[in-house]
C-alpha positions in Angstrom: 78.5 103.5 71.9 78.9 99.9 70.6 80.6 96.7 71.7 83.5 97.4 69.4 84.1 100.6 71.3 84.4 98.7 74.6 86.7 96.1 73.1 88.9 98.8 71.6 89.1 100.6 74.9 90.1 97.4 76.6 92.9 96.9 74.1 94.1 100.4 74.8 94.2 99.6 78.5 96.2 96.4 77.7 98.8 98.3 75.7 99.3 100.5 78.8 100.5 104.1 79.3 103.7 105.7 80.6 103.8 107.5 83.9 106.8 109.7 84.9 106.9 110.0 88.6 106.9 113.4 90.2 109.0 114.3 93.2 106.7 114.1 96.2 107.7 117.6 97.6 108.7 119.7 94.6 106.4 118.1 92.0 109.3 118.1 89.5 109.5 115.1 87.2 112.1 112.6 88.4 112.9 110.8 85.1 111.6 107.5 86.6 109.2 106.1 84.1 106.9 103.1 84.4 104.4 101.7 81.9 101.2 100.5 83.5 98.3 98.5 82.3 94.9 100.3 82.6 92.1 99.3 84.9 90.1 97.6 82.1 93.0 95.4 80.9 93.3 91.7 81.2 96.6 92.3 83.0 94.9 94.2 85.9 92.1 91.7 86.0 94.6 88.8 86.4 96.5 90.8 89.0 93.3 91.2 91.1 92.5 87.5 90.8 96.0 86.5 91.7 95.8 88.8 94.8 92.6 86.9 95.9 94.4 83.6 95.5 97.5 84.9 97.4 95.3 86.1 100.3 93.7 82.7 100.5 97.1 81.1 100.6 98.4 83.5 103.2 95.5 83.0 105.6 96.0 81.0 108.7 93.9 77.9 109.3 91.4 79.9 111.4 91.1 82.4 108.4 93.0 85.2 110.0 95.4 87.2 107.9 98.2 89.4 109.2 98.5 93.0 108.0 102.0 92.2 106.8 100.6 89.5 104.5 97.8 91.7 103.2 100.4 94.4 102.4 102.5 91.9 100.6 99.6 90.8 98.5 98.6 94.4 97.7 102.1 95.3 96.6 102.5 92.2 94.5 99.1 93.0 92.9 100.2 96.6 92.1 103.6 95.3 90.7 101.7 92.9 88.4 100.1 96.0 86.7 103.6 97.1 85.4 104.3 96.4 81.7 107.7 98.0 81.4 109.9 100.7 82.9 112.8 103.1 82.4 114.7 102.7 85.6 118.3 103.0 86.6 120.3 102.2 89.7 123.9 103.3 90.1 123.9 104.6 86.5 122.9 101.2 85.1 119.6 100.1 83.6 117.7 98.1 86.2 116.2 94.8 84.9 112.5 94.8 84.7 111.6 91.9 87.0 108.8 91.4 89.5 111.3 91.5 92.4 112.7 94.8 91.3 109.3 96.3 90.7 108.2 95.4 94.3 111.5 96.8 95.6 110.8 100.0 93.7 107.2 100.2 95.1 108.6 99.7 98.7 110.9 102.7 98.2 108.1 105.0 99.3 104.4 105.3 99.8 104.5 108.3 97.5 105.7 106.0 94.7 102.8 103.6 95.4 100.3 106.4 95.6 101.3 107.8 92.2 101.4 104.4 90.5 98.0 103.3 92.0 96.3 106.6 91.1 97.6 106.5 87.5 96.8 102.8 87.0 93.3 103.3 88.3 92.4 106.4 86.1 90.8 105.4 82.8 91.6 108.8 81.4 95.3 107.8 81.2 94.6 105.0 78.8 92.5 106.4 75.9 89.5 104.7 74.5 86.1 105.6 75.6 
């Protein structure tokens, strides 16, 4: 393995990969597709740094942080790993915005679990 291999893998992670969500009970594909940056991408690195900054901003003067604020920071971080999506609502394409992505993630913990697992698995993004 050489440095070029690592750089190439990072570029693959930055290009991202598509995940089609599976129904949480039946396992059938839902048609909801999201494109996520891989764990070795600059996109995910920046999302993690931003989460650290957000947690610092959310902290009270005594350093305490509510569970609600921690959860907000976590969902915002996960949403920042999205690169694109194929999503409809009421038969119309849903605009790809941070607000809509967070709304999508809040639709169910099963959504968050599938997105988080896929985004954290290097095997989904090629390279090494």
